[in-house]
N, C-alpha and C positions, 0 to 999 in steps of 0.2 A: 798689427795689434796685436799685443797682450795687455789679457787681463790686468788692472788691476784692482786691491784690496781699498777702493772705496768710490765716493759718486764722481759724477762726474760732470759739473756743471754747464748747466746749456748753452750754449755761445764760446765756449772757453778751449782751448786747443787740446785735442787727443794727446793722452799720453802715450810717450817712442815705447816706455815701457825702461831697461835696464841695459847702460850701455856697455859694453865690454869692459873699459876703461872704469867705469864705478865701483865702486866698493859696496855700494846702495841702491836700490831701485830709484829710479825718479822720483821725483818731489812733487805729490798732489795739486794739482793747480789750485785748490781752494784751502789749502794746509793755512794757520797764521806765521807770518815771519819768526824772524827770527827772535824780534825785540818785542813778540807780541809773547803778552802773558799765556799761562795754561789755566783753563778753568779749573782742570779736574785736580784735585788735593795729590800730592803725593810727591817725591823727590823729584827735582826737576835737573835735565842733563846742563852738565857744568861749562860745557862748552858750543857754542850755536852748532849748528849743521840743520841737515835736514831732519825733518820729523813729519811723525804720521799722525793724520788729523785726529782731533782728540772723539770724533764720531763714527765707532770705528762697529758692525755689527757681529756678534758674538761669531768664532770661528766655525762652530757644529751651524748657523742657519744662513751661511751666506753664499750667494750665487751672482756670477758675475750677471748684471741686468743685457737686457739685449738690447735695449735702445735707451737713448735720453733722457733723465727722468730727475726728478727737481726732487729736496729731500722731505718738502715739505708736500707733495703730493704722492702718493702710490701711483702705480696703476690701478684701474678698476678691476673685480675677476673677472673671464666669460660669462655669461649667460647661462644659466641652469637649462640644462638639454629636458626635453620634454618626456618625464615619467623615468628621470635618472634620477636618484639622490634628492631630489627635491619632495617636500612632504605639504603633499595638499593639504590646504589649511580645512580645519572641522572634517575630517575625512574618519570621523570614529575611532582615534587613536590609533592609526597603524603609523608605522616608522620606524618601531622599534621595540623589543620585547617589552616596555613597561608599559605601553599604551592599554587602552582596558581591551581591545583587540587580540593585543600581541600580532605576531608574524603570522598569515594565515587564520585567522580568524576569524568569524562572521563580521563586519563592516564592508565590502565591497571596494578594500584598497588591498593589493598586498606590499611587500616590506619596501620594493624600490617605487611607491604610491603610483604605479602605472595602472589605478582601476581595475587590475583580475580579482573577480567574486568569484573564482571556482570556473566547473567544466560549463559550459556551454549547455542550454536547456535539451533535455531529450524532442528527438521527433515523436510530435504526434499526428502520427494521419487519420487517424479516428476517432475512440472514440478515449481510448488512455491513451496517455502516455508512454512512450518503448521504453521503461525499466522498471526495477521493481515499486510495484504501487502501495499505496496505504490506504486502510481502510476506508478514508474518506473518498477516495480515490475508485475502490471498488464498486463501491456502493452507486455513486455518481456516475459510473459507466455503463450499470447495469439501468438506471434509470436515462443516460441518454440513449442509450442501445432505443429503448423502448420508442423515447421522444424522436429521436431522427428514422428512424422504422418504422411506423405504429399499424401503417399498413398493414404489412408482414406481420410485425410482433401481435399486435392484437388479432387478427387472423386466427393465429399459429393459436395463442392462448384462449382467443373463444370459441374452437372448435373442439379443445381438449377437455374446455372445463365444460361443457356442453353432455360429453358425452360419458365423463364421471360422474356429473351427478345425475343422468338419469340412471347410470346405473346405481350409486346412493339412494335416491330414492327408490325405485323398483325393489330394491332389496327390501331398506325398510318399509315400504306400504307392504309385500307381498309375504315377507320372511320375517323379520327383527320383531317388527310390533304384536304378531300373531304367536310366537314362539319363547318368546323373551318375556322374564315375569320381573320386572323391578320394582313393586309394587310395595315389598316389603321394607324397603329403605327408607319408606317413609310413613312408616307403621311401627310405633315406639312399643311394643309388648310383641314383636318378633323375636323368634327365638335366634338362638345363635346359627342354625342350621339354615334357617330361610335368610339370615342376613347373607350367609354365607354365599348362596345358591342365589342369591338380589344381586350381590356383588360382582358374581361370577357372569352371569348374562349381561352386566352393564357392560362391564370388561369387556365383552365378545362381540357387545353389536359395537363399542367405540371400537376395538380394533381393525372389525370387519370394513370400518367406513375408512378409518387411518388406513388401511392399508389399497384401497380402492382409489384413497387421495395422494397416495404413498405414487401411487402405478402410475395417475394421472398427471403428477407432477413430476415426474422421472421421464415420461413418456414428452413433455411441453420443455423437457431441459435437452434434451435429447433432439428433436427438432427447432428448437433455438437456437442451439449450440452451431452450427451453421450461422445464423443474421450475428449471432454477436461476433464469430471468428471473423465472419465480411465485415463486421462493423470496426471491429481492430485496425481494419487494413483501410478504414474510409471507404468501404466498396458497398451499393445496394445486393439485395439481393429477394426475389420474388418467393414466393410462398411455395409454388411449385418446383423452384431449383432448391430449398430448403429439402424438400420431401425427397425429391432425386436423388440430390446428397445422402441423407439420413435412409431411405430405405433399403438398400443394402446391409447394413447395420442394424432393422428390426428387429430380427428374430433373433440376435447372437444380446441385444438391449433387453429384450422379456426374459431371457433365460439369466442375467446377470442382473433379473429386478427379484425372478423368481430364488435363484442361491441368495440373494443376499434377504431374503425373507427367510428362508430356512434355515439359516445361520443363526438370525435374531431370533427366529423362533426357538429354535436346538438350544439357542445361551440359556433364555426366560424355561423355556421347562426344565435344563439340567436343574437351574437353581433353585427353583418350585418343588424338585421331585420331593427331594428327605421332607419338608413339610407336609406336600399333602399325605404322604406314606405313615407319618405319624400323627397325623389327623384321624385318618383312616384307621388305622392300629386302637383307637382311642385315647390315646395323650392328647386330647384336644390343646389343652396350655402350652404343651413343650410342640407341636407341630403349628401352632401360631405363632410362637418366637420363631422355628425355625423355617414356617414360610416366610413370614417377613424380613428376615435375614436372606435367607436366599434372592428373594426377588429385590431386594437394592441389589444385593452384589451381580444378580443375573442384569440388573435394568445399568448397572456400571460398565460391565464387560459388554454388553452390546451397545452401548453408545460410543464407545472405545471403541471396537470394529466398526461403526457404521461411519465413523469420522475416519477411520482408519483407509475404509474405499470408500470414502466420498466422492473423490476424481475419480473414479472407476470410469461413470458414466461419459465425461469427455474425452479421457484417454481412449475411450473404445470409437467415440464417433468419429473423433479427428484424426487418430494414429490408424484408424483401421484395427485393432486386435481385436484378439478373440479375449474370450470372456473372464480368464485366469489371468491372462497378459494382462487385461486391461488392470484387475485389480493389483498385481504385482506392481504397476507401473503407480499406478494409485499410492497401494503402502509405501513406494521408493521415493514420490514426493511429500509427501506426506509428514515422512521419517526426521525427527526432529523442530517439527514446526507444527506438533497437533494440537495444542494448545490455541496457538493464535487459526491456524484455520478453525478451530471447535467454537474460540470466542465470535471469529467474522460470523460463521455459519449462524451460530446462538442469535445474534444482533440481527442477519436476513429473516432469518424465522419470525423472530418477536416481531420487526417492524412489518413483517406482511402478516406477522395473525394483527395487530394491531389495524389496518389497513380493513384487511377480511372483516372483523368483527365491528370497526363503525360503516360499513357497507353494509350489512346485513343484519345488522340491529332493528333499523329501519322496516327491514322485510319480515323481520321477525314479530316485531310488534304489532304489523299488518296480517301477518298471517292470522297471531293469535286474536286480532280482533274479527275476521272474518270467520274464526271455528262457531260451535256453540258456546261456549263459555266466555266471550269475549277476549280483552286485554287483562279481566282477574283471573278470566280461568288461566292464562297462561304464565303471570304473575305467580300462582298458586300453586304452578303441574301440576293443576287437576283438567287445564285443556283439553278436547278433543280433538288430538294429532293425526289428524287422520290426511288423508287426500289433499286438502282444501291448504291444510299446514305444511304439508307435504312439499308440493306443488310452489305456492308464493317461498318460502324459504329457501326452496331449491332455486328460485330465478335469483334470488339472492347472491345465493353463492355461487353462483354461474359468474354477477357480475361481479363480485370481490376475487376471482379467481382468474378473471382476466386480467384483472389489474394485479394482485401475487405474482401469477406467473412467473410472465418477463424478470421480475426482481427476484425470485428465488433461484431461477437458471442462468440469469446474468451474473451471479456470483458466483455461484459455482461453475461456471465457465471461466469467468476471471480469472478465481482462485487460483485454477487450472494454468490457466498463461502464467499468472504471476510467478508461482512455484519453479515454472519450468524457464523463467526470464533467471530469476535467480539461482538457478540451479545446474540449467542446462542453456545459458545466454541465448533465450529463443529470439529476442531483439533483436538481432543479429537478421535471424531468419525471414524476420517480420517485416523490420526496414527493406530488407533488399526486396520480400516477396510486394512491398508496396511502393516499391520504384525510388525509395528517401534517395538523395543524393549523396554520394560519401557513407554510407551506412552501411559500414562490412565491406568494402569493395576490395580491400585486403584482404580478406577471407576467402581461399578457394574452397566455391563450390558450398550449396546449401543443402 
């Protein structure tokens, strides 16, 4: 059977095509007879003979039908396949670049309407997902670690806080209160020299307390590094295991602390030295100006260096590196992300300070009430800040440090892990270590 350029009515005999002796193709079964007038306008043929049907499709769009069909009824289109070419209703504008989301944008459906919404979520065997972290995820990971392993975390924090606060109370009671004089700061008639000495004594007292607190914070960070690293993998750790893991690096850790303190003090000393020399030489006004400018510049440089080396402690503890190597690792991880790390560290410090103040203020009022002059003496700054005040306020400081140490330590360790995920694909190693199925299995070795 040969294809014919026309429809075949149901029930009629199929066309047999053109015979060899015929001069034209076979007459279609449904064409009008010779006597039937044509409806189409235009010249009519002069002699009767076979004519084509008036209902002819355009030549460029015609294809032979695969089965019998009527002119009034066309075969229905095949049902659409699942997810290919069919646009799901109200899917957020997918299905073309003119939609609200466009191709590949946020809406939950790709250009094929298959419902693909991006890569699958990262594995989360522990307190953080194994991918680059946001600020909220870092803070949440630190709090989640404290909440999930509270016995170990609070035990370490309480021990470090008690030791630190005992040292602070003893220094204040035996050394700072007897040898430092800050009364000139409250005397309106004090001379410039007396104010300078009082300011120096106040800064010295604050510096000593800050140094002791910094040592306690770094030690807590070192001991809590193991806890946080295990929490990332979803594995618990006891205080003994944390101590056994941190003990070989404790000596190097204190060396790192001393080196960082020496660097900070040296930068501040170099910045303030010109102003001090000018004041000693008799140029008090010029010396004061140089001292102010030098102090500001020195503080800026010191803060820049401390942030640059802020990840040295977890690098030293987790990578078992030396002092210089851990500082180099920290500088490498921080490079290009200084402002981000500075902002996160500053936010964590503010949160920890607010929590510590909320806890310490009631103890400070209680200590002022038990002092000789009561609460009014505490508020006016004239109370007897002796051993009673130091001990009661020290208890409040211990409680506050027990809560804030895990936050500060957790943020530092998670920042270190986050930077290594971003730069060194540490998430693959963490996924393999946590036993996540299919996580980095095609990567040889760890």
